[in-house]
FILUM-565493 format. One line per 3 residues: number of its first residue (from 1); their letters; for each residue y, x, z of N, C-alpha, C, CB. Coordinates in pm, whole numbers, plus 50000, padded with zeros to 5 digits. Glycine has a CB too. Example, Ala and Ser with C-alpha at 12.3 -4.5 7.8 and 13.67 -1.06 7.14 Angstrom:
2
1 = as = 49431/51319/50780/49550/51230/50780/49670/51320/50780/49553/51131/50905  49775/51285/50708/49894/51367/50714/50003/51290/50787/49940/51408/50572
***
This chain:
274
1 = mdi = 20763/45692/45917/20645/45674/45846/20633/45489/45801/20514/45738/45957  20622/45462/45679/20648/45311/45610/20507/45290/45653/20694/45286/45420  20454/45181/45713/20361/45110/45750/20317/44964/45621/20415/45069/45900
4 = raf = 20232/44944/45566/20176/44876/45532/20043/44774/45628/20158/44949/45442  20071/44651/45682/19933/44657/45713/19907/44494/45746/19898/44771/45846  19783/44456/45799/19746/44319/45821/19764/44249/45970/19605/44313/45780
7 = kmd = 19774/44149/46025/19774/44105/46078/19686/43952/46162/19848/44135/46039  19553/44000/46207/19527/43828/46185/19440/43871/46344/19404/43742/45993  19395/43725/46409/19305/43719/46521/19207/43620/46544/19372/43716/46620
10 = glg = 19120/43625/46595/19039/43526/46649/19026/43526/46767/18932/43522/46609  19086/43339/46787/19112/43275/46917/19201/43314/47033/19007/43268/46966  19323/43356/46900/19429/43448/46976/19388/43603/47023/19468/43371/47111
13 = ndf = 19274/43671/47026/19245/43796/47036/19303/43864/46877/19078/43807/47075  19375/43938/46891/19483/44005/46744/19449/44111/46696/19634/44044/46767  19481/44143/46579/19472/44290/46569/19562/44308/46443/19313/44350/46553
16 = vii = 19602/44441/46434/19702/44500/46324/19551/44606/46234/19877/44626/46424  19535/44560/46104/19433/44619/46062/19514/44662/45942/19300/44539/46049  19503/44846/45905/19561/44914/45818/19424/44993/45759/19683/44999/45882
19 = dnr = 19470/44941/45630/19374/44961/45522/19369/45126/45482/19422/44864/45391  19315/45194/45480/19250/45378/45435/19179/45378/45369/19180/45475/45521  19178/45255/45271/19072/45285/45164/19103/45384/45040/19037/45152/45103
22 = qki = 19277/45335/45028/19320/45405/44901/19396/45517/44950/19407/45315/44799  19504/45499/45058/19641/45610/45104/19569/45610/45263/19860/45528/45091  19558/45708/45284/19521/45755/45409/19645/45754/45526/19466/45898/45384
25 = tnl = 19648/45662/45613/19744/45683/45737/19691/45687/45888/19842/45569/45735  19704/45851/45898/19693/45931/46034/19766/45854/46134/19755/46082/46029  19706/45798/46235/19804/45786/46373/19800/45852/46418/19806/45715/46463
28 = tkd = 19835/45951/46542/19782/45978/46694/19752/45881/46824/19874/46059/46745  19756/45899/46939/19694/45806/46988/19817/45740/47083/19560/45857/47055  19978/45801/47053/20076/45768/47091/20135/45647/47012/20142/45871/47097
31 = qii = 20115/45701/46882/20142/45560/46738/20063/45453/46791/20066/45597/46546  19922/45490/46807/19874/45371/46838/19921/45260/46938/19773/45400/46865  19939/45356/47017/19989/45261/47180/20106/45191/47121/20054/45372/47348
34 = kic = 20181/45263/47078/20323/45191/47012/20279/45057/46902/20421/45331/46904  20195/45046/46863/20219/44943/46702/20120/44865/46839/20131/45000/46466  20049/44910/46943/20033/44783/47013/20062/44742/47073/19981/44751/47046
37 = drn = 20215/44782/47126/20226/44779/47235/20346/44606/47191/20278/44949/47312  20329/44528/47269/20436/44358/47245/20605/44421/47256/20403/44197/47432  20618/44485/47277/20740/44497/47237/20796/44547/47134/20784/44537/47303
40 = fig = 20695/44570/47074/20700/44632/46896/20651/44569/46799/20631/44755/46863  20473/44590/46759/20428/44497/46696/20359/44422/46760/20376/44527/46607  20278/44493/46853/20159/44391/46954/20021/44379/46932/20187/44242/46950
43 = cdq = 19944/44380/46949/19795/44332/46931/19713/44365/47069/19720/44416/46795  19603/44320/47034/19440/44414/47167/19410/44483/47079/19263/44323/47242  19348/44507/46964/19315/44662/46921/19366/44673/46799/19162/44708/46914
46 = lif = 19403/44758/46755/19385/44816/46633/19283/44883/46516/19438/44872/46655  19290/44794/46399/19145/44861/46337/19208/44934/46193/18999/44715/46292  19133/45027/46174/19111/45091/46040/19023/45048/45969/19085/45210/46041
49 = ies = 19009/45025/45822/18989/44981/45718/18916/45133/45634/19131/44909/45668  18796/45192/45613/18780/45294/45550/18689/45292/45457/18765/45378/45619  18668/45321/45384/18551/45358/45251/18406/45384/45288/18591/45503/45168
52 = sks = 18317/45341/45238/18150/45334/45314/18114/45345/45167/18077/45166/45425  18012/45426/45156/17905/45422/45081/17774/45365/45032/17892/45476/45096  17752/45314/45222/17652/45149/45244/17680/45064/45294/17543/45134/45307
55 = sda = 17802/45053/45276/17861/44915/45280/17961/44831/45206/17903/44910/45374  18061/44717/45282/18211/44695/45146/18294/44787/45248/18312/44477/45106  18257/44840/45372/18355/44904/45427/18314/44952/45578/18473/44815/45419
58 = nlk = 18396/45098/45600/18359/45144/45732/18464/45063/45847/18373/45319/45735  18443/45023/45961/18553/44988/46020/18563/45133/46168/18530/44798/46068  18709/45155/46232/18745/45258/46340/18837/45124/46417/18846/45431/46277
61 = ffn = 18801/45128/46581/18901/45014/46603/18916/45126/46749/18838/44808/46612  19073/45064/46747/19053/45146/46891/19155/45037/46987/19124/45348/46884  19145/45018/47118/19234/44947/47214/19364/44972/47238/19190/44955/47321
64 = sdg = 19423/44912/47303/19568/44971/47285/19627/45025/47373/19654/44894/47252  19484/45076/47456/19561/45192/47554/19548/45358/47443/19442/45212/47753  19487/45297/47324/19479/45424/47232/19334/45490/47226/19583/45539/47287
67 = ges = 19244/45418/47327/19130/45519/47338/19030/45430/47215/19054/45537/47528  18909/45493/47165/18860/45393/47080/18778/45339/47175/18795/45432/46947  18719/45227/47075/18583/45159/47054/18492/45154/47024/18566/45110/47027
70 = gac = 18379/45133/47018/18255/45100/47008/18257/44993/46887/18200/45050/47145  18268/44894/46941/18215/44710/46846/18381/44652/46890/18016/44559/46965  18394/44525/46816/18484/44440/46830/18480/44330/46765/18578/44486/46814
73 = gng = 18386/44225/46776/18347/44100/46750/18437/44042/46676/18322/44029/46855  18543/43979/46726/18624/43905/46671/18684/44033/46567/18724/43823/46784  18733/44105/46582/18826/44198/46491/18706/44229/46351/18884/44374/46597
76 = trc = 18573/44251/46327/18460/44231/46246/18491/44084/46204/18316/44257/46324  18495/44044/46240/18510/43925/46201/18614/43900/46114/18516/43856/46295  18767/43873/46136/18831/43878/46106/18877/43992/45976/18857/43859/46201
79 = vak = 18794/44085/45973/18781/44206/45855/18708/44130/45727/18672/44357/45914  18573/44069/45789/18480/44063/45683/18549/43959/45614/18328/44037/45719  18684/43855/45672/18718/43741/45576/18821/43849/45494/18795/43577/45655
82 = lis = 18899/43904/45551/18988/43984/45464/18968/44051/45346/19029/44065/45522  18769/44144/45394/18730/44159/45243/18664/44107/45142/18689/44229/45230  18666/43953/45197/18570/43859/45090/18645/43824/45039/18481/43751/45118
85 = eet = 18823/43786/45039/18944/43678/44979/18907/43822/44859/19159/43637/45088  18914/43954/44889/18923/44077/44794/18783/44084/44723/18957/44223/44879  18672/44066/44719/18555/44064/44678/18526/43933/44622/18473/44102/44776
88 = kse = 18581/43829/44653/18523/43745/44654/18371/43667/44634/18583/43732/44617  18293/43727/44778/18207/43747/44782/18202/43643/44963/18185/43905/44740  18067/43624/44961/18070/43445/45134/17978/43557/45232/17906/43189/45085
91 = nii = 17873/43722/45164/17847/43803/45247/17931/43983/45275/17712/43797/45211  17926/43961/45380/17977/44079/45382/17916/44171/45483/18106/44066/45397  17953/44323/45488/17872/44413/45518/17958/44484/45569/17794/44465/45430
94 = lst = 17969/44551/45701/18062/44641/45717/18029/44712/45835/18187/44587/45717  18051/44848/45812/17946/44970/45892/18059/44972/46038/17929/45180/45776  17981/45012/46138/18056/45060/46269/17955/45155/46346/18103/44925/46371
97 = sng = 18025/45219/46450/17970/45310/46462/17846/45238/46551/18058/45420/46509  17852/45060/46569/17739/45112/46596/17620/45052/46467/17710/45069/46757  17638/45065/46366/17509/45037/46283/17601/44927/46160/17352/44942/46400
100 = nle = 17564/44859/46074/17599/44751/46004/17599/44675/46067/17549/44717/45916  17666/44606/46002/17711/44448/46052/17707/44362/45960/17849/44428/46104  17643/44236/45961/17650/44129/45837/17727/44013/45893/17493/44073/45781
103 = ski = 17828/43988/45794/17868/43828/45800/17874/43786/45670/18010/43791/45871  17903/43643/45744/17893/43578/45649/18025/43488/45645/17768/43517/45653  18085/43454/45529/18216/43315/45571/18144/43185/45540/18386/43312/45454
106 = ldk = 18223/43131/45600/18149/42948/45609/18315/42889/45596/18034/42879/45824  18292/42762/45568/18391/42659/45559/18546/42724/45658/18307/42499/45631  18666/42636/45602/18725/42644/45694/18734/42790/45769/18678/42550/45756
109 = niv = 18800/42931/45691/18784/43028/45806/18701/43052/45913/18864/43026/45857  18592/42971/45863/18493/43003/46036/18407/43133/45984/18344/42835/46104  18351/43248/46057/18290/43368/46007/18203/43366/46088/18358/43491/45995
112 = tte = 18083/43397/46078/17967/43429/46169/17941/43574/46107/17826/43314/46160  17907/43662/46271/17845/43781/46239/17739/43871/46266/17902/43830/46248  17681/43882/46289/17508/43918/46340/17547/44097/46406/17350/43919/46145
115 = igk = 17631/44071/46538/17623/44162/46618/17483/44290/46654/17654/44083/46711  17337/44183/46649/17241/44259/46659/17190/44309/46785/17266/44342/46591  17126/44324/46828/17020/44354/46991/17098/44399/47106/16895/44491/46981
118 = akl = 17122/44315/47240/17156/44419/47340/17064/44479/47406/17231/44380/47429  17163/44559/47458/17095/44703/47534/17113/44686/47659/17158/44851/47500  17009/44701/47750/16985/44684/47914/16961/44768/47991/16896/44617/47951
121 = qwn = 16885/44865/47918/16817/45000/48019/16968/45029/48092/16738/45179/47906  16985/45067/48271/17095/45119/48272/17162/45323/48190/17097/45091/48428  17074/45329/48130/17155/45464/48083/17208/45386/47973/17064/45621/48037
124 = eip = 17194/45285/47893/17247/45254/47752/17342/45156/47783/17141/45202/47641  17350/45152/47888/17525/45099/47897/17627/45153/47887/17569/45056/47995  17597/45267/47976/17568/45338/48039/17595/45339/48216/17610/45418/47968
127 = lse = 17517/45341/48287/17594/45349/48397/17533/45453/48495/17608/45214/48456  17631/45524/48583/17599/45677/48658/17440/45679/48774/17767/45714/48779  17442/45546/48760/17297/45601/48823/17203/45513/48804/17292/45629/48972
130 = kld = 17066/45495/48845/16971/45390/48831/16945/45261/48893/16882/45436/48844  16998/45178/48838/17050/45066/48902/16980/44949/48784/17238/45076/48922  16912/44834/48924/16861/44700/48832/17006/44630/48751/16780/44561/48958
133 = tkn = 16972/44661/48627/17178/44581/48578/17124/44477/48516/17323/44681/48434  17071/44376/48566/17052/44218/48538/17076/44167/48690/16881/44169/48469  17127/44242/48777/17188/44201/48915/17230/44369/48985/17047/44096/49026
136 = lni = 17385/44398/48958/17411/44492/48950/17471/44462/49156/17505/44526/48797  17444/44348/49176/17514/44347/49303/17633/44413/49413/17441/44356/49343  17753/44442/49290/17867/44474/49316/17962/44309/49371/17914/44559/49174
139 = kii = 18040/44350/49462/18081/44247/49529/18243/44243/49500/18036/44261/49680  18304/44099/49475/18408/44047/49421/18437/43985/49496/18409/43997/49322  18552/43921/49536/18642/43824/49628/18741/43736/49518/18750/43926/49748
142 = dsn = 18663/43608/49565/18771/43449/49567/18903/43483/49588/18741/43329/49700  19010/43345/49571/19072/43344/49634/19105/43308/49755/19101/43333/49591  19000/43235/49826/18988/43185/49961/18947/43342/50018/18863/43044/49983
145 = nke = 18923/43457/49982/18871/43596/50084/18754/43553/50092/18937/43630/50244  18658/43499/49994/18492/43472/50001/18458/43576/49913/18426/43312/49947  18322/43643/49962/18274/43732/49862/18124/43702/49795/18275/43867/49928
148 = hsg = 18152/43762/49651/18036/43708/49592/17970/43824/49514/18071/43585/49502  17868/43804/49547/17766/43939/49516/17703/43982/49332/17606/43896/49621  17736/44021/49269/17619/44017/49163/17695/44088/49026/17558/43836/49131
151 = gta = 17651/44050/48911/17715/44138/48758/17545/44158/48679/17821/44358/48808  17580/44107/48628/17468/44171/48497/17517/44264/48359/17397/44030/48419  17460/44351/48359/17538/44486/48307/17463/44413/48154/17480/44694/48387
154 = vnv = 17529/44434/48040/17490/44417/47920/17558/44512/47815/17508/44284/47893  17498/44593/47703/17592/44691/47647/17533/44586/47489/17553/44908/47676  17659/44547/47432/17666/44483/47291/17749/44561/47216/17717/44340/47286
157 = gnp = 17710/44729/47204/17803/44798/47073/17899/44830/47232/17892/44660/46891  17974/44735/47307/18002/44836/47451/17965/44774/47636/18198/44866/47445  18003/44893/47673/17944/44809/47790/17998/44697/47883/17911/44891/47872
160 = hiv = 17935/44586/47900/17997/44484/47952/17935/44429/48091/18000/44387/47849  17984/44418/48178/17984/44342/48301/17976/44174/48342/18091/44385/48345  17882/44087/48380/17955/43958/48406/17831/43881/48493/18010/43869/48247
163 = ffv = 18002/43833/48561/17961/43761/48671/17930/43616/48685/18041/43782/48748  17843/43538/48700/17865/43394/48701/17862/43391/48800/17797/43301/48645  17975/43294/48858/18075/43227/48970/18072/43061/48939/18253/43294/48953
166 = nei = 18073/42978/49045/18089/42869/49056/18235/42768/48963/18085/42880/49196  18335/42897/49012/18398/42831/48907/18538/42939/48903/18426/42652/48942  18546/42957/48782/18628/43091/48731/18753/43080/48787/18647/43110/48569
169 = enf = 18829/42937/48821/18962/42948/48884/19004/43002/48981/19000/42866/48906  18899/43032/49063/18888/43061/49197/18894/43214/49230/18764/43001/49244  18892/43287/49099/18893/43438/49114/18991/43483/48987/18725/43507/49105
172 = nie = 19106/43590/49079/19158/43637/48992/19145/43759/48949/19245/43616/49006  19141/43724/48799/19068/43833/48666/19149/43958/48641/19064/43754/48501  19283/43928/48640/19379/44010/48657/19404/44145/48818/19483/43897/48643
175 = kig = 19283/44085/48901/19318/44185/48991/19195/44244/48969/19360/44149/49137  19099/44147/48954/18938/44196/48950/18906/44279/48810/18827/44048/48954  18921/44304/48724/18903/44320/48602/18955/44490/48615/18986/44201/48502
178 = pei = 19078/44524/48699/19111/44701/48630/19002/44765/48777/19367/44782/48638  18991/44646/48879/18855/44737/48980/18771/44754/48906/18775/44673/49108  18701/44657/48859/18559/44702/48790/18585/44759/48687/18460/44602/48754
181 = enh = 18633/44743/48589/18650/44825/48473/18674/45012/48458/18765/44756/48423  18736/44995/48624/18711/45150/48663/18638/45198/48819/18867/45218/48659  18545/45101/48788/18457/45139/48918/18367/45267/48894/18353/45011/48957
184 = kif = 18350/45299/48954/18281/45457/48899/18081/45464/48890/18344/45603/49054  18062/45307/48886/17925/45328/48819/17907/45326/48667/17836/45227/48868  18087/45274/48634/18066/45281/48457/18150/45380/48444/18111/45145/48348
187 = pek = 18059/45496/48431/18116/45583/48344/18177/45598/48210/18056/45640/48342  18196/45515/48117/18242/45524/48012/18336/45363/48052/18120/45548/47883  18388/45313/48173/18443/45217/48180/18358/45052/48149/18543/45259/48100
190 = cnv = 18399/44975/48128/18330/44827/48102/18485/44721/48068/18221/44763/48281  18399/44608/48041/18468/44515/48006/18397/44428/48047/18505/44508/47890  18502/44332/48196/18501/44250/48270/18453/44093/48282/18589/44268/48282
193 = tia = 18412/44012/48266/18377/43922/48217/18338/43785/48379/18254/43988/48109  18432/43665/48394/18399/43578/48530/18378/43430/48412/18569/43569/48689  18266/43425/48463/18187/43288/48399/18131/43209/48462/18092/43304/48320
196 = tii = 18151/43048/48409/18089/42959/48522/18002/42860/48440/18208/42874/48622  17881/42839/48455/17776/42776/48366/17859/42664/48408/17598/42783/48392  17883/42573/48288/17896/42385/48246/17766/42344/48292/17915/42327/48052
199 = nkn = 17744/42361/48176/17568/42340/48131/17509/42443/48059/17537/42213/48031  17331/42385/48029/17236/42499/47958/17335/42538/47802/17043/42416/47916  17416/42469/47742/17474/42517/47601/17647/42529/47593/17422/42399/47480
202 = lik = 17686/42526/47716/17803/42615/47745/17867/42701/47898/17899/42526/47704  17905/42746/47897/17960/42880/47967/18136/42874/47964/17898/43031/47869  18196/42822/48037/18349/42865/48045/18393/43016/48104/18421/42756/48141
205 = vkv = 18453/43064/48032/18479/43256/48042/18621/43263/48121/18506/43357/47848  18685/43399/48162/18794/43451/48156/18752/43630/48130/18878/43403/48293  18796/43698/48078/18767/43846/48040/18857/43919/48028/18708/43869/47934
208 = wer = 18860/44050/48091/18987/44154/48104/18858/44252/47990/19052/44234/48325  18950/44290/47934/18866/44420/47821/18892/44558/47843/18911/44413/47657  18821/44625/47846/18871/44734/47890/18924/44837/47775/18771/44789/47973
211 = gag = 19067/44888/47823/19127/44930/47731/19248/44845/47684/19039/44951/47645  19228/44750/47697/19350/44643/47671/19364/44493/47772/19326/44589/47503  19312/44527/47879/19344/44423/47968/19310/44278/47948/19468/44428/47982
214 = ltk = 19402/44215/47995/19353/44053/48006/19377/44029/47857/19455/43933/48123  19297/43989/47783/19295/43904/47609/19248/43772/47595/19192/43975/47496  19287/43671/47570/19278/43568/47514/19149/43497/47484/19338/43588/47423
217 = acg = 19075/43574/47363/18936/43623/47355/18844/43734/47319/18901/43566/47305  18766/43751/47357/18670/43872/47347/18530/43826/47287/18646/43941/47497  18519/43919/47149/18350/43855/47081/18267/43882/47160/18281/43916/46942
220 = taa = 18275/44031/47213/18169/44081/47233/18105/44048/47375/18189/44206/47207  18217/44025/47458/18220/43971/47558/18209/43842/47592/18292/44002/47590  18216/43755/47468/18094/43619/47425/17919/43643/47414/18133/43564/47251
223 = cat = 17948/43722/47324/17790/43792/47315/17688/43833/47434/17806/43924/47251  17812/43897/47516/17710/43937/47625/17689/43837/47711/17747/44050/47705  17775/43742/47776/17788/43638/47818/17663/43572/47805/17886/43585/47767
226 = afa = 17638/43503/47736/17540/43449/47636/17412/43491/47690/17561/43502/47486  17396/43642/47627/17246/43675/47650/17226/43708/47814/17200/43816/47550  17295/43750/47870/17329/43760/48058/17262/43578/48102/17586/43782/48109
229 = gkl = 17336/43501/48037/17299/43379/48060/17164/43313/48042/17372/43324/48000  17132/43353/47871/16963/43340/47902/16899/43407/47953/16885/43336/47823  16946/43592/47983/16866/43638/48086/16854/43616/48224/16876/43733/48084
232 = nnl = 16925/43527/48285/16883/43500/48392/16861/43332/48408/16973/43567/48481  16859/43254/48274/16782/43170/48302/16863/43010/48284/16729/43214/48438  16967/43033/48260/17091/42992/48298/17130/42894/48157/17197/43132/48334
235 = ten = 17096/42968/48035/17108/42897/47945/17032/42924/47812/17226/42891/47936  17034/42826/47724/16994/42838/47623/16974/42916/47527/17020/42793/47600  16876/42956/47395/16920/43025/47257/17046/43007/47237/16855/42979/47134
238 = ktd = 17057/42891/47246/17231/42906/47161/17337/42793/47241/17223/42841/46945  17437/42891/47246/17553/42876/47400/17697/42880/47316/17545/43053/47548  17740/42784/47393/17939/42804/47355/17990/42868/47431/18049/42681/47361
241 = ief = 18059/43022/47417/18149/43042/47523/18274/42989/47499/18163/43172/47553  18324/42922/47609/18473/42887/47565/18550/42953/47622/18522/42761/47582  18673/42941/47571/18804/43035/47639/18933/42960/47675/18858/43153/47529
244 = qtg = 19032/43031/47734/19162/42925/47713/19215/42870/47587/19277/42983/47760  19124/42935/47455/19215/42901/47323/19107/42887/47238/19331/43016/47265  19018/42825/47274/18880/42744/47199/18743/42781/47229/18878/42761/47047
247 = kls = 18635/42806/47120/18517/42810/47127/18440/42930/47039/18486/42685/47099  18342/43027/47086/18266/43095/46981/18120/43037/47032/18286/43277/46977  18088/43035/46928/17938/43047/46944/17812/43118/46929/17913/42991/46907
250 = ili = 17772/43141/47025/17603/43232/47009/17476/43182/46989/17560/43304/47127  17447/43244/46930/17289/43180/46900/17216/43329/46925/17257/43098/46706  17147/43340/47011/16970/43457/46996/16870/43382/46917/16864/43492/47177
253 = ddk = 16872/43451/46812/16727/43446/46744/16630/43481/46791/16710/43503/46648  16492/43500/46748/16355/43506/46782/16372/43637/46784/16242/43443/46695  16442/43694/46690/16421/43856/46720/16514/43906/46847/16470/43951/46574
256 = nsi = 16541/43819/46927/16623/43895/47017/16808/43916/46956/16531/44054/47029  16823/43893/46819/16959/43947/46780/17095/43822/46790/16938/44005/46610  17184/43900/46873/17263/43791/46849/17360/43779/46735/17326/43776/46953
259 = hmk = 17404/43635/46688/17478/43583/46629/17601/43519/46674/17417/43525/46581  17746/43580/46607/17882/43471/46668/17927/43418/46593/18001/43513/46730  17949/43283/46643/18060/43251/46510/18169/43152/46559/17978/43170/46365
262 = gpv = 18305/43173/46477/18376/43123/46530/18503/43094/46432/18384/43190/46639  18618/43072/46441/18741/43020/46340/18813/43188/46353/18867/42850/46419  18844/43259/46238/18965/43333/46245/19097/43278/46182/18938/43455/46186
265 = sei = 19198/43337/46156/19307/43302/46133/19358/43317/46011/19368/43344/46206  19477/43292/45956/19521/43315/45826/19562/43473/45855/19647/43203/45771  19554/43524/45690/19556/43658/45694/19752/43690/45673/19434/43721/45556
268 = kei = 19791/43793/45754/19950/43761/45757/19970/43980/45690/20038/43688/46001  20031/43967/45578/20094/44074/45508/20189/44145/45582/20153/44032/45396  20184/44288/45691/20339/44337/45763/20362/44437/45709/20358/44369/45916
271 = efk = 20492/44471/45719/20515/44658/45724/20655/44717/45818/20555/44724/45531  20569/44815/45896/20659/44838/46003/20684/44976/45942/20601/44823/46165  20798/45028/46007/20840/45205/46023/20788/45241/46159/21029/45247/46021
274 = l = 20724/45400/46203/20688/45423/46266/20785/45547/46280/20571/45408/46255
***
């Protein structure tokens, strides 16, 4: 099967994007895993663009393990840029399983997307039992074998847990990430962020993404971290989330809706055989 697609990324968080609006490409779970494999094409997520009557397009996201994801912030921003090139419009509305997301294309490949309101109730995350989502009291161990207990759970289209620590470099995200992702408290697994507050408007993070593993950046994790920071009175309404590859700016507006702003890459057209 010959496939034409696009390759894009947001701060290194990369995607293969297949446009299903004219010609439908149906892929099995194994084929999705193969496309995402770094030894083949390679990406954190595969995105399908589909026709929609209520928006510019409908999006479906699949993680590199072949499982479907409810939300992908950087992926949404990338597709918004792609569709805007086609429609010549600066305002793009994309449908996802979590509703319609509105994006605005700014100068120099900067795209802002309104992700919406975070969910904080235990059954909305979801958790397997009723717990205080502001502090789950989950233990993680640093490189000095010291215990840190905490974790704020937030759902921004997918489940996240955020640990605020003094120094992210003291924690091995590649060990902690899969342990917490598969913790029995998360029936649908979760994304794991370890975060350090630099000041009221800046948080440094490392992210382990559910179904994708260690990623250079994660848009929904940035949103969840900013929201958790504000919830714990650690940050202001506007916060930069710093990844290894750059920053995403998160704004929580008067209605508690989350807006994410950051760069997207150029659009690269690719062709490959499956």
